[in-house]
N, C-alpha and C positions, 0 to 999 in steps of 0.2 A: 899790472894786473892783466889777465889775458885768458885766452882760451886754453884749455888743457888738451893735452895729446895722450894718446894711450894706444898701446898695440895689443890687440886682442890675443888672449892667451889661447893655447892649443885647447880644442874642445869647447871654447867659449861660444862657437856658433850654435851648437847643439842647445847649450844652456840658454842662449838668447831666444832661440825659438820656442823652448819651453816656457820661458818668462812671458814671452808674447802671448802664448796660447793661455797661460794662466791669467794674464791681464785681460784677455778676450772674454774669459769667463767671468772674472770679477767684475767687468764693467757691466754685465748683465745682472749680477746678483746683488753687488753692493748698493746700488741706488734703490733697491727694493728691500733693504734689510729692515726698514721700519714696518713693512707689511708682515715680514717673518716675526718680528718681535710681538706685534699685535696678536697674530695668530697664536703665538706661544703663550701670552697671558690668557687669551680666551680659552686655549686648551687647559692650561694649569688651573684655571678658576672653575670651569663648567663641565668638564667631562665627569664621569660617574665617579671616578676616584679622585676628583680635584679638590681644591681647597674648599670651596663652598659646601658641597655635599658632605665632606668629611667633618665639617663644622656644624653639621645639622641645619644648613640653610639650603632649602630646596632639595632634600635628599629623597623625594618620591618621584617616580617616573612621570607623574602629571604636573610637575612643578615648572615654574618659568626657567629654573636652572637647567632641568632636564630638556627643555625645549630648546634652548640655546645651545646646549652641549650635544644634542643629537641623540640622546638615549631615551627619549620619550617613545610613545607608541608609534608616532609617525616616522622617527628615525631621520628627521631633516637636520635642523639646527644650522649653526654657522661653522663649527669646527671642520667637519668634512667637506663642505663646499669651498671653503677658503683654500685648503691645501690641495684640492682636486682641481679646482677651476681658477680661482683669483691668483694664486702664487705663480702657477705655470704661465698664466696668460700674461701677467705683468713681466715676467723674465722674457717671454717670446716677444712682447711689444717692445721691451727695451733693447733686445738684440736686434730686431729689425731697425728700430730708431737710430741705434749707433751706426748703422751702415748707410741708411737712406732717409734719415729724418722721419717725420711723421708719417710719410706715405710708406716707407719701409716698415715702421711699426705697426701700422694697420694691417698690412699684408702679412707681416710676421705673426700677428696675434691670430689672424684668420687661419693661418697654417698650423699654428700651435693648437688651435681647437680641434683640428682634425686628429692630431696624435693624442690629445687628451681623451677624446671620445672613443678612441680605439682600444682602450685598456682600462682596467680597474685600479691601477696603482697610480700614485702621484707622479706626473710626466715632467719632472724637472729636466732630466737629460734630453727628452725630446723637444722641450721648449728650447733649450740651448742650441739645438740643431735646426729645428724648423723656423724659429724666429729670425736669426741671421740669414738663414737660407731664403726666407721670404723677401727680407729687404735687400739682399744682394741680387737676386733674381729679377726683382721688380725694376731695380736699377738698370740692369742690363737690357731688359725689355723696353723701358722708356728711351733708352739711348738709340734704339732701332729707329723710331720715328721722331726723335728730337728735331725740331725746327721744320718738319715736314708736314704738320697738321695745318689745315686751312684755318684762318682766323675765324672765331666764333665757335669752332668745334673742340677747342682744347679741353674744356671741363666735360664733355661728353665722352671723349676718347679716354682721358685719363681716368674717370670714374669707372667707366665700364672695363678697362683694361685691368684696373686694380681688382674690381670685383670678379672678373672671369679667372684671372691668374690666381687670386686667392682661393676660389672654388677648386680650381684644379689642384693646388698645393694641399688643400684641406683633405680632399679625396686621396691624393697620393700618401699623405701623412697617416690617414686612417687605414689604408689597406697595406701599406708597405712599410713606413717607418715604425709605426706603432708596434707591430710584432717584433721587428728587430730590436728596438730600444727595450721592449719588455723583456726580451730574452737576455739582453745584456745586463739589465737590472737583476734579473733572477739570478744570473751567474755570480755577479758581484755580491748579492745578498748571501748566496751560498757560501762564497768565500769568507765573508764576515761571520756568518754562522760557525763556519769550520774553526776560524781563528778563536772565536769566543768559546766554543764547546770544547776545544783543546788547550785552553788556556794559553793561546799564542798571541793574543791581541797586543800584549805589551811589546812584542817584538816589531810592531809597526813603526815604533819610534827609530829604528834603524834606517827608515826611509824619510819619515816626517821631519825629524830634527836636522839632518843634512839639507833636506829641501827647503826648509825655512830660512836658513842663513844664507842660501844661495838665490833667495827671492823666488823659489819655485812653489811656495806653499800654496799660492792661489789656485793652480791647476789642480792640486790634489783636493784641497778643501772645497772649493765650489764645484769642482767637476765630479767628485766622487762622495766625500763625506756628507756634505749638506743634502744631496739628493737621497742618499741611503738612510741618513739619519732622520730626515723628515718622514720617510716611509715607516721606519721603526716607530716613530711617534704616533702615527696613525694607528699602529696595530698595538703598541705596548703602553703608549702614553709617555714615553721617554725614550733617550737613546744615548748611550755612552759615546757614540761616535762624534758627538758635538764637542766632547772633551778631549779628543786626541790631539788636536792642534791648538785649540784656544785656550787651554789650561795654562795659566801664567806661571806655574810651579818652577819649571826648569829655568825660565828667564830670570826671576827673582833670585834664585839660588846662585846663578852665575854672577849676577851684579853685586850680591852680597859678598860673595868671594872676592871680587875686585876691591870692595870697599875695606876689606880687612887685610888682604894680602897683595893687592895690586900695587903698582908704583906709578909715579909720575901723573901725567894727564889722565890716564885710564882710571886710576884710583880717585882723582879729584872729581871726575865727572860722573862716576858710577853712582853716588846717592841721587843726584837729579834724574838720571836715567832710570833708576829703580822705581822711583815715584812715578814717572810718566809710564813705564812699562806696566807696573802692578795695578795702579789706580786709573790710568788713562787708557790702558789697553792697547798701546802702540808697541807691538812686539819688535817691529823693526829697529827699535833704539838699542837693542842689545846685539844686533847682528854684527856690527863692526867689532865688538869685544871678542866675538868667536873667530872673526875673519882675521884679526890681527895675531891670533894664535890658534891655529886650526886644530891642534891637538885637543883643545877644550871641547871639541864636538863630542868626545867621549863623555865628558861631564853632562852635556846636554842629553845625550841618549840615556844616560843612567838616570837622570831626573825624569825624562819622559817615560821610560819603562816603568819606574817606581809609581809615578801618579796613575798610570793606566792600570797597573796591577792592583793598586788600592781600589780604584773604581770598579774594577772587575770583581774583586772580593766582595765589596759592599753592594754590588749591583746597582751602582748609582747611574744617573743619567740627566740630561737636560731635556727640557720640553720645546726647545727652539734653538737656533744658533746663538752662540755668545758672541756678538759683534759690537763694538770691537772686544778683543779678549781681555776686558778688565775684570778684576775680581768682583766688581759690582755687577757687571753683565752676566758673569757666571753664577752668581748667587740669585740674580733676578730670574734666571731660567732654569734654576735647579728644581727638580721634581719634589713635590711635597714629602717631607719626612727624610730626605736624603742629604741634609746639610752636613751631618757628621762625616759621612763618607767623602763628600767633595772637600770638606775642609781638610780632613786627614790627608787626602790625595795632594792637596796644594802643599801642606806642611812637609810631608814626607818626600814628595818629588823635589821641593827646593832644598830640603836638607841633603838628599843624594847628589844633586848637582853641586851644592856647596862644598861638601866634603871632597868629592873628586877633583872640583876645580881649585880648591884649596891646596890640595897636594900638588897638582900640576903648576900652579903659580909659585908655590914656594920653592919647588925644586928647579924652576926655570930661571936662568941667569941672563937670558937674551934681553928681557925687558929692561933690566937695570942698565945694561950697556946701552941700549937704544936711548934710554932716558938721559944719560950722560952725554950722548951724542947730541941730542936735542939741546941741552944747556949749552954745550961747547959751541954749537952752531949759532945760537942766539947771542951768545957773548960775542963771537967774531962779527955777526952781523950788526950788533950794537957799536962795536969799535968802527966798523966800516961805514956805519951811517945810512945803510940801505939794504934791502933784500938782495941776497946773492942767488941767481938761478942755479949756479953750479952747487952751492951748499944746501940748496933746497932738496936737490936729489939725494944728498947724503942722508937726510932725516925722512925720507919717504915722500918728499913733494914731488910735483910733476912739472917738468919743464914748460915754460910758458912763453907766449909771443904777445908783445904789446899790442893793445887795441884801444884806439882813441875815440871810438864813437861815443855819442851821447847816449846815456842810459836812461830810458824812460819806463820800460816794462821789464820785470823780472819775474820769472816763472820757477817755482819748486816743483819737480815733477817726480813722482814715484809710480809704482804699479797701479795702485787704485786711485791715486790722486786725493787721498783723504788723510790717513793717520800721520805718517812720518813727514809727508810733504807739507801738510798743514802746520805741524809743529814748527818745521824749519822755516816756512814763510813767516810765521808770527814772530819768531826770533829776530830774523833779518829785517823785516818791516820795521820793527821798533828801533833797531840799530840805525837804520838808514833815516827814519823820520826824526829821530833824535838828533842826528847830525845836521838837520835843517833842510833836508831834501824831500820835502812832502810831495813833491811832483812825481816822485817815482812810485809806480804801482808794483807791489809784490803779491802775487797770488799762488796758489797751489793747483796743479792739475795732474790728471793722469797722463802717462807718456803717450798713450794712444790718442789723446785729445789735443796734443801740441800741434801748433801751426806755426809756419815759418815767417811770423810777423812779430816776434818778440826780440828784444835786445840781448838778454842774458838768460840762461837756463842753468839752474842748479840741480844736481842729481847725485845720488850715491854713486860711488866709484864703479860699482858692479852695473849700473844702469846707464852710464854715459854714452856708451857706444849706440844703444837703441834711440836715446834722445837725440843724438847727432844726426841720425838718419831721418828724423823728423823736422829738425830745425838746423839745416846745415850752415845757414848764414848768421846764426846767433853765436855770442861768446858762451862757451860751455865751461862750467867749473864743477869739478868733481870734489865730494867730501866723503869723509869715511864716518861722520858723526853729525847728524842733523841737529843735535842739541847745543853744541857749543863749539863748532868748528872754527879754527883759526882763520880759515878762508873768508869767513864773514867779514872779518876787519879789513882783509884785502879788497872785498867788494866794495865795502863803504869808502875805502880810499880811492878805489877806481871811479866811483860815482863822484866823489869830490873833485877829482882831477878832471874828469871828462865833462862835467855838467857845469863847468864855470860859466858864467854869464858876463 
């Protein structure tokens, strides 16, 4: 067992940079998804057209429901302040924290307050700029006098430096960044309005679906769709933008097609992947099924366009982001009275992908040949009595170099460090502990949070190059399926071999 080696494909540099940018945005938004969900529930329940008023509970302007929803005479409530202040400040703090710990988070939040106060729209994009800028700039300023402060004056200098610099950034954000970000948000909003009014929104699938399978969805989702969707909710009480990327329709359609018309390992693993994708909301589970046959992206686009078209026809939307993209999360955030449209979008979107994917799989002979090659190679290795490096190249494996270090810490890494990596870590942890090696720690992290003090790192094959930059001294293993990769058994064998006492 050993480290994997890979040669970056042409154009992979640009893709890696976009992936990094998407991860950068995701690391600010994902830790705060709970706050978005809380705001979504409060919005769905307490706004004037929400669940409670429509059920006759607190339907007058002087009721406690109206007071919470902000449609009473005072116009305060919780809904507006949460999206205007709380959510952007959380994002700004997290962005600063990710760069310079708590000190960076505090300065990032101060800077974010400036950009919030300078406009009347929810300033998510401004928070994603000013939060990290506050953390990064504070880190650079502290480096100027690091080790030069006289003993006893550290707290005084540090506190005043953070306060003064935070003030400067807040003023800068108020007068400079706020108008710029507002202009950008207005132009993006006009673009969305143009797509909706001209019935062109389904064509966004031409960008979204390929971006997803290349792990570029975080940049699009958290950088554009979530901010614009949140602004639409404040104005209309719902947004279809939350359904563009999170709807599980296309993914479940693809996996169903593999269940009926796939072959070999792909067909065998599709049912488990379908459950994890549809109910667990981990969309990354189906990406390898597209990457192994790139022409299936046509099926994904067909399903994506269909589900968006249905949602546009029915004017459906969610009240908050559906994260993760589980059918349960989608229904939980669906606006009141719009379950029929959302349900039809899932069914028809899945059907469109299923039909196109079924045709492509039925007319494709390459997979059957690959399956025969896998069996032939397995038979040869069984007769030989050990793994063959040369034969592994025939079946899509990667050449390896033996590593004999003791394995104590294993990290599964993905873009956000949550869905797919958490699933893979759980599977491998059970395998290793069942083999008797409970001393091995298996955890999941975001690639951006990796440090070069781990023994072995497991990533999807499209993310290995990025992980290797963060942990050059670790053993790196690339997989194409987090659910049940044969590489897991190789890792277990490596642990058993290297951890002998």
